[in-house]
Phi, psi and omega in degrees: 000140181280161181295325179295318184289322179296321181294319176299316179299321179294324183278335182273109183238168178243123180228149183221140161258149185211153171234127177243151175258125180278168180297342177263007178090351177288158177259144171229135179244142178214174176230132186204165180255351177224094187293316183298312176305317185290322176297317179298320184292322175301314183280340174275346177070048182288338185237109181292348178267356182281146182306323182276355186306306183274002180244023176293146011272136177257152180235126179293121180260329189199146165208159174227147178254141179223150175257350175238131181301318183295327175290317178298315183296319181297319179291322174302317179297321180295313185291331177293336176279351183280150177287168175300319181292324178294318180293324178293328177291322175301308180310319185270003182053040178263088185288329176298310180297317176305316178297313180301315182294324178290319179293320182294319181291319181295325179287335175281345181231072183292155179298141183259004181283156182261003182214000000 
């Protein structure tokens, strides 16, 4: 294997942001490098301090894949700022509703700049 390929393989990673729905209907969002393992961990309840521990069984509603951690972290921060309705539109791939919800939020918070 060439040095270039070895270097690429070290730099190429898998990261995921994900949203699960808990048994009480609340959503939990996370960032991880092994999505399958993390969903299993949530459902097995390995960490009593975890938000999902008392809310098991969780169902994966949405995920996105990234090869760079910084991109995934930025996207997670963006989605955490979204309303429940907007997240649900994303789950359903209802991009028209997403657009409407984004426009409605923008009209409720007009710019304060003077120019």
